[in-house]
C-alpha positions in Angstrom: 57.3 70.7 -66.8 53.7 69.6 -66.6 52.9 65.9 -66.8 50.1 64.8 -69.1 47.3 62.6 -67.7 46.1 60.1 -70.3 42.8 58.3 -69.7 42.2 55.1 -71.5 38.7 55.6 -72.9 38.2 51.8 -72.9 38.1 51.6 -69.0 36.0 54.7 -68.5 32.6 52.8 -68.4 34.1 50.5 -65.7 35.2 53.4 -63.6 31.8 55.1 -63.8 30.1 51.8 -62.7 32.4 51.5 -59.6 31.6 55.1 -58.6 27.9 54.4 -59.0 28.0 51.3 -56.8 30.1 53.0 -54.2 27.5 55.8 -53.9 24.7 53.3 -53.6 26.5 51.4 -50.9 27.2 54.7 -49.0 23.5 55.5 -49.3 22.5 52.1 -48.1 24.7 52.1 -45.0 24.0 55.7 -44.2 27.6 56.9 -44.5 27.0 60.0 -46.6 23.6 59.1 -48.0 20.3 60.5 -47.0 18.1 57.3 -46.7 17.4 55.5 -43.4 19.6 52.7 -42.0 18.1 49.2 -42.4 19.4 46.6 -40.0 18.9 42.9 -40.5 17.5 41.1 -37.4 15.6 38.0 -36.4 12.2 38.4 -34.9 9.6 36.3 -33.1 5.9 36.8 -33.4 4.1 36.5 -30.1 1.1 34.1 -30.1 -1.2 32.9 -27.4 0.2 29.6 -26.0 -0.4 27.1 -23.3 2.2 27.2 -20.6 2.3 24.4 -18.1 3.5 25.4 -14.7 4.7 22.4 -12.8 6.3 21.8 -9.4 9.3 19.5 -9.1 9.3 17.7 -5.8 10.2 14.3 -4.2 7.6 11.7 -3.2 7.7 8.5 -1.3 6.0 5.2 -2.1 3.8 4.0 0.8 1.8 0.8 0.9 -1.9 1.3 1.6 -1.9 -1.8 3.8 1.1 -3.3 5.6 0.9 -5.3 8.8 3.0 -7.7 10.9 1.2 -11.0 11.5 1.7 -12.5 15.0 0.0 -15.0 17.2 -2.5 -14.2 20.0 -1.8 -17.4 21.9 1.2 -19.3 23.1 2.2 -22.6 21.7 4.3 -24.5 19.2 4.2 -23.7 15.4 2.8 -26.9 13.8 2.3 -25.6 10.3 4.0 -22.9 8.1 3.3 -21.8 4.5 5.3 -18.6 3.9 6.5 -18.1 0.3 8.9 -15.4 1.1 8.9 -12.5 -1.3 5.9 -13.7 -3.1 2.3 -12.6 -3.2 -0.5 -14.4 -1.4 -4.2 -14.1 -1.6 -6.5 -12.8 1.2 -7.2 -15.7 3.6 -4.0 -17.6 2.8 -3.1 -19.7 5.8 0.3 -18.5 7.0 0.8 -20.6 10.1 -1.0 -22.9 12.7 -0.2 -23.2 16.4 -0.4 -26.7 17.9 -4.1 -27.0 19.0 -4.6 -30.3 20.8 -5.5 -28.6 24.0 -7.9 -26.1 22.5 -9.5 -28.8 20.4 -10.2 -30.9 23.6 -11.6 -27.8 25.4 -13.9 -27.1 22.4 -15.2 -30.7 22.5 -15.9 -30.4 26.2 -17.7 -27.1 25.9 -19.8 -28.4 23.0 -20.9 -31.4 25.1 -21.8 -29.1 28.0 -23.8 -27.0 25.6 -25.7 -30.0 24.3 -26.6 -31.1 27.9 -27.7 -27.6 29.0 -29.8 -27.3 25.9 -31.7 -30.5 26.5 -32.1 -29.6 30.2 -33.5 -26.2 29.3 -36.0 -27.7 26.8 -37.2 -30.1 29.5 -37.5 -27.4 32.2 -39.3 -25.1 29.7 -42.0 -27.8 29.2 -42.4 -28.4 32.9 -42.6 -24.6 33.6 -45.4 -24.3 31.0 -47.3 -27.1 32.8 -46.8 -25.4 36.1 -44.8 -28.3 37.5 -41.7 -26.2 38.4 -41.1 -22.7 39.7 -40.0 -19.7 37.8 -36.7 -19.8 39.6 -36.0 -23.3 38.4 -36.8 -22.3 34.8 -34.6 -19.2 35.0 -31.7 -21.3 36.4 -31.9 -23.7 33.4 -32.0 -20.8 31.0 -28.9 -19.2 32.6 -27.0 -22.5 32.4 -27.9 -22.8 28.7 -26.7 -19.2 28.0 -23.5 -19.8 29.9 -22.8 -23.0 28.0 -23.3 -21.2 24.7 -20.9 -18.4 25.7 -18.2 -20.9 26.8 -18.5 -22.8 23.5 -18.1 -19.6 21.5 -15.1 -18.7 23.6 -13.5 -22.1 22.9 -14.3 -21.7 19.2 -12.6 -18.3 19.2 -9.5 -19.8 20.8 -9.4 -22.5 18.2 -9.6 -20.0 15.4 -6.7 -18.1 16.9 -4.5 -21.1 16.3 -4.8 -20.3 12.6 -3.0 -17.2 11.3 -4.2 -16.0 7.8 -3.3 -13.1 5.6 -5.9 -10.3 6.1 -5.4 -9.0 2.5 -3.6 -9.8 -0.8 0.0 -8.8 -0.5 3.7 -9.7 -0.6 5.3 -11.6 2.3 8.5 -10.6 3.9 11.2 -13.0 5.2 9.7 -15.2 7.9 10.6 -14.7 11.6 9.9 -18.2 12.9 10.5 -21.8 12.0 8.4 -24.9 12.1 8.4 -26.3 15.6 9.3 -23.0 17.3 7.5 -22.0 20.5 5.9 -18.6 20.3 4.3 -16.3 22.8 1.4 -13.9 22.2 2.6 -11.0 20.0 5.7 -12.7 18.5 6.2 -11.7 14.9 5.7 -14.4 12.3 5.9 -12.5 9.0 5.0 -9.1 7.5 2.5 -8.9 4.6 2.4 -5.7 2.4 0.2 -4.6 -0.4 2.1 -3.2 -3.3 -0.5 -3.0 -6.0 -1.7 -0.3 -6.0 0.7 1.9 -4.1 0.3 5.4 -2.7 2.7 8.1 -3.8 2.9 10.8 -1.0 4.5 14.2 -1.5 4.3 17.8 -0.4 3.7 21.1 -2.3 3.5 24.7 -1.2 0.1 25.7 0.3 -0.4 28.5 -2.3 -1.3 25.9 -4.9 -4.0 24.3 -2.9 -6.8 25.9 -4.8 -5.4 24.7 -8.1 -5.4 21.0 -7.1 -8.3 18.6 -7.6 -9.0 15.0 -7.0 -8.3 12.6 -9.9 -5.7 15.0 -11.3 -2.8 13.3 -13.1 0.7 13.4 -11.6 3.8 12.5 -13.6 6.7 10.8 -11.8 9.6 8.5 -12.3 11.2 6.3 -9.6 14.6 7.6 -8.4 15.8 4.0 -8.7 15.1 4.0 -12.5 18.1 4.4 -14.8 15.9 5.7 -17.6 15.1 9.4 -17.0 12.5 9.2 -19.8 10.6 6.4 -18.0 7.8 8.6 -16.9 4.9 7.0 -15.1 1.5 8.4 -14.0 -0.4 8.5 -10.8 -3.9 9.9 -9.8 -4.5 12.2 -6.9 -6.8 10.4 -4.4 -6.5 12.6 -1.3 -5.4 16.1 -0.3 -4.5 16.5 3.4 -6.4 19.4 4.9 -3.7 20.0 7.4 -1.0 22.6 6.5 2.4 22.1 8.1 3.2 25.0 10.4 6.9 24.9 9.7 7.1 24.4 5.9 3.7 25.8 5.0 3.2 22.8 2.7 0.4 20.3 2.3 0.6 16.6 1.7 -0.8 15.0 -1.4 -1.6 11.3 -1.9 -1.7 9.8 -5.4 -2.5 6.2 -6.4 0.0 4.3 -8.5 -1.2 1.4 -10.5 1.8 -0.9 -9.7 0.4 -4.0 -11.5 3.9 -4.8 -12.8 5.1 -4.7 -9.2 8.4 -3.0 -10.2 8.0 -0.3 -7.5 8.4 -1.2 -3.8 7.2 0.7 -0.7 9.8 2.9 0.9 11.3 4.0 -2.4 11.4 7.6 -3.7 10.2 9.3 -6.9 10.8 12.5 -8.7 7.4 14.1 -9.1 6.2 16.7 -11.6 2.8 18.1 -10.7 1.0 20.5 -13.1 -0.8 23.1 -11.1 -1.7 25.6 -13.8 -2.4 25.7 -17.6 -2.8 29.2 -19.0 -3.9 29.4 -22.6 -3.0 33.1 -23.0 0.6 32.9 -21.9 3.2 35.1 -23.6 6.4 33.2 -24.2 9.4 34.5 -26.0 12.9 33.2 -26.7 15.4 34.1 -24.0 17.7 35.6 -26.6 15.3 38.5 -26.9 15.9 39.7 -23.3 18.2 42.7 -22.8 19.7 43.1 -19.3 19.6 46.6 -18.0 20.9 46.5 -14.4 18.1 45.2 -12.3 15.6 45.6 -15.1 14.8 43.7 -18.3 13.7 45.0 -21.7 13.2 43.8 -25.3 13.1 45.5 -28.7 9.7 45.4 -30.4 9.3 45.9 -34.2 6.5 48.4 -34.9 4.2 48.3 -38.0 6.5 50.8 -39.6 9.5 48.4 -39.1 11.0 50.6 -36.4 12.8 49.2 -33.3 11.0 50.2 -30.1 12.4 49.3 -26.6 10.0 48.0 -24.0 10.4 47.2 -20.3 9.2 43.7 -19.4 8.6 41.6 -16.3 9.7 38.1 -16.5 8.1 34.9 -15.2 9.5 31.4 -15.4 12.4 30.2 -17.5 12.7 26.8 -19.1 14.1 25.2 -22.3 15.2 28.4 -24.0 11.9 30.3 -23.4 10.9 32.9 -20.9 7.4 33.8 -19.7 6.5 37.6 -19.9 4.0 38.5 -17.2 3.9 42.3 -18.1 5.1 44.6 -20.9 4.2 42.7 -24.1 1.0 41.8 -25.9 0.0 39.0 -28.2 0.7 39.9 -31.8 3.8 41.9 -31.2 7.2 41.1 -32.8 10.3 41.0 -30.6 13.9 41.0 -31.9 15.8 37.9 -31.0 19.0 38.4 -32.9 20.8 41.5 -34.0 19.5 43.8 -31.3 23.1 44.7 -30.3 23.2 46.8 -33.5 19.7 48.2 -33.0 18.9 51.6 -31.4 15.5 53.2 -30.7 13.7 54.1 -33.9 16.1 52.2 -36.1 14.7 50.7 -39.4 15.0 46.9 -39.4 14.5 44.0 -41.9 13.4 40.9 -40.1 13.3 37.2 -40.6 11.4 34.7 -38.4 12.7 32.8 -35.4 10.9 29.7 -34.1 11.4 28.5 -30.4 11.3 24.9 -29.3 9.3 24.3 -26.1 6.8 26.0 -23.8 7.1 24.2 -20.4 7.9 26.1 -17.3 8.9 24.5 -14.0 8.8 25.9 -10.5 10.8 24.0 -8.0 9.0 22.9 -4.8 11.2 20.9 -2.5 14.8 20.4 -3.4 16.1 16.9 -4.1 
C-alpha cells in the first residue's frame, strides 16, 4: 500500500529560499559551484621607510683629566685645604710644605743678586772708561748671571712648597694629614675632571666609513634604574688603530656631565646609529613563511591573486623584518590568513599596520 506525501503549500516558499541560499553558499565556497574561491586575508602595503641600523655595545666613562697631586720636596705639611669629594677650581691651594728654610735661602740669594748687580754696573762703567781689563768686566758679568740663576732656583723651590690643583675637578679622599712629614712623590690627593666626561667604546671595523665626528650617540648608564633614561653624547675622536684580535675600533664621545651624576670608571649601554636608509623595505614578521632554510611571502597581485615570492631577510626588531631582496615598494604582502592561501588563490584583503621600524645589530655582548 503506497503512502501519500502531502506537502503543505504554506511552507513551500520557505523551502525554496533555503535551497537557493544553499546553492549560493556552495557556489561561494567552491564546493559544487563554478566561481573562484575568495579567501579573506590581512595585507600590508610596502612603502619606502627609514630604517635605523644601530649597534648595541658597552662603553666606559673616562675622565679627560685625572692626576695624583704629590710633593716634589720633603718637609712637614703646614697647610691643607682638601674638601674631599667636592669640586675645586683650577689653582686652588691644596697643601703647603713648611718653608722656613727655603724662605731663608731665597732671601740670601736675593741679597747676593743685588750685590752682584751693583758690582756689575760699577765694573761696566770702569770698563767703558778703560780703567779695568776685559777679564775683570767678564768676571763681574759672570757673577751677576750666576746670582740671577741661583735666585731663580730658590724661587722655584719656594713655589714647590705650594701644591695647587692644575685644573677644575673633584677631589678624592686625602692621603695625608696636617703636620705629616712627606717625601718627594708622596701622594696627597687625586683630582679628577668629571664634567665633561669621555665615553669610550668599540665597534666593528666594517662601520668605520659610516662614522663621522660630532655624530650623536645614545646611551644610558648601567647604574641607572630607569631604562628609558636615555642620554646623548657627541663623537669627538675615532681611533685610527684597528685591534688585531677583535677587528674593532675605539670611539670616544663627549658627555656633558654638568649634573655630575655620572662618575669615571662606570659603564654605559651604548646605541650608535651607523646607517639610515630611506628606501628600506620593512614588513611585519607575520608575513614570513618558513620553507626549510629559505623564506618566502605571499604577494597579492593587481588581479587579487596570491603569488608566492622568495625573499632574503635582513634585521629583525619590534615585530618587523627588513627585506633585502625579493620584494619591491608598492607590493602587498599577506600577513594573516596565508595558511589558507595557495598559489593563484583569489583573496579579499584588509589592511595591517605595523608598529616600529628600528633595527639593531649587536656589537659586543654585555
